[in-house]
C-alpha positions in Angstrom: 13.8 -32.2 -8.4 10.4 -31.0 -7.1 8.2 -33.7 -5.6 4.6 -33.8 -6.9 1.8 -34.4 -4.5 -1.4 -36.1 -5.5 -4.7 -35.5 -3.8 -8.3 -36.1 -4.5 -10.6 -33.2 -5.2 -13.1 -34.5 -2.7 -10.5 -34.3 0.1 -9.6 -30.8 -0.8 -13.2 -29.7 -0.8 -13.9 -31.3 2.6 -10.8 -29.8 4.2 -11.5 -27.7 7.3 -8.8 -25.3 6.2 -9.1 -25.0 2.4 -5.8 -23.2 1.8 -3.7 -24.3 -1.2 -0.2 -23.2 -2.0 2.1 -22.9 -3.7 1.1 -23.9 -7.2 -0.2 -22.8 -10.6 -3.4 -20.9 -10.7 -4.5 -22.9 -13.7 -4.1 -26.1 -11.8 -6.0 -24.8 -8.8 -8.9 -23.6 -11.0 -9.0 -27.0 -12.8 -8.9 -29.0 -9.6 -11.6 -27.0 -7.9 -13.7 -26.5 -10.9 -13.7 -22.9 -9.9 -13.6 -19.7 -11.9 -12.7 -16.1 -11.2 -14.9 -14.7 -8.5 -15.2 -18.1 -6.8 -11.6 -17.7 -5.4 -10.1 -15.1 -3.2 -6.4 -15.0 -3.3 -4.3 -13.6 -0.4 -0.7 -12.6 -1.0 2.0 -10.2 -0.1 3.7 -9.8 -3.5 2.0 -7.2 -5.7 3.0 -8.5 -9.1 3.3 -12.3 -8.6 0.5 -12.8 -6.1 -2.0 -10.1 -6.7 -1.8 -8.6 -10.3 -0.9 -11.9 -12.0 -3.7 -14.0 -10.4 -6.3 -11.3 -10.9 -5.3 -10.7 -14.6 -4.8 -14.4 -15.5 -7.7 -15.9 -13.6 -10.0 -13.0 -12.6 -9.6 -14.0 -8.9 -10.6 -11.6 -6.2 -7.4 -10.6 -4.4 -6.4 -9.4 -1.0 -3.0 -7.7 -0.5 -1.2 -8.3 2.8 1.1 -5.4 3.8 3.0 -6.2 7.0 4.5 -2.7 7.2 1.1 -1.1 7.3 0.6 -1.8 11.0 3.6 0.3 11.9 2.6 3.0 9.4 -0.8 3.3 11.0 0.8 3.7 14.5 3.1 6.5 13.1 0.2 8.1 11.4 -1.9 8.3 14.6 0.9 8.9 17.0 2.4 11.7 14.9 -0.8 13.1 13.4 -0.1 16.6 14.7 3.0 16.7 12.5 1.1 15.7 9.4 -1.7 18.2 10.2 0.8 21.0 10.6 2.6 20.0 7.3 -0.7 20.0 5.5 -1.6 23.4 6.9 1.8 24.9 5.9 1.5 23.4 2.4 -2.0 24.9 2.0 -0.7 28.3 3.2 2.1 28.0 0.7 -0.3 27.2 -2.1 -2.5 30.2 -1.1 0.5 32.5 -1.4 1.1 31.4 -5.0 -2.5 31.1 -5.9 -2.9 34.3 -7.8 0.6 34.6 -9.3 1.3 33.9 -13.0 4.3 34.2 -15.3 3.9 37.9 -15.6 4.2 38.5 -11.8 7.3 40.4 -10.9 7.2 39.9 -7.2 7.5 36.6 -5.4 6.3 36.0 -1.9 8.9 35.5 0.8 8.5 31.8 1.7 11.8 31.3 3.5 10.2 31.0 7.0 7.6 28.5 5.7 10.4 26.5 4.0 12.4 26.4 7.2 9.4 25.2 9.3 8.5 22.5 6.7 12.1 21.3 6.7 12.1 21.1 10.5 8.9 19.1 10.5 10.3 16.7 7.8 13.4 16.1 9.9 11.5 15.1 13.0 11.9 11.3 13.6 8.6 9.5 13.0 9.4 6.3 14.7 11.8 4.9 17.3 14.0 3.7 14.4 14.4 7.2 13.1 12.7 6.4 9.8 11.7 9.5 7.8 9.5 7.9 5.2 6.0 6.6 5.2 3.8 4.5 3.0 0.9 6.8 3.7 1.2 10.3 2.3 -1.3 13.1 2.0 0.0 14.4 -1.4 
């Protein structure tokens, strides 16, 4: 059975570190006499922490993404790969730009496809991960 803790609102307001958790957003709002924009909620779970508290209470929210630090390192360390991929994709788009369904000839894109595949197969991190949170498309 969960143990309930009681505290006085004055103690909570005077606290040097006014962080409350875990608990019900309704209870927190009632205890603090606060509404919506008065509270900023920090969490790492998109649905439970961020969307639910924003929708239910109108709280300002801050999403913590621990993986983002590594993604930013990959993005900066391997930026030349991303720049080249973007350039190749733009070149590919340019080749198809003026084609329509009545066009009989298709451009030869085999060399572009091979180069794009080679770039996609390059390891982005020391753990050989090939996916990113950050994408340019």
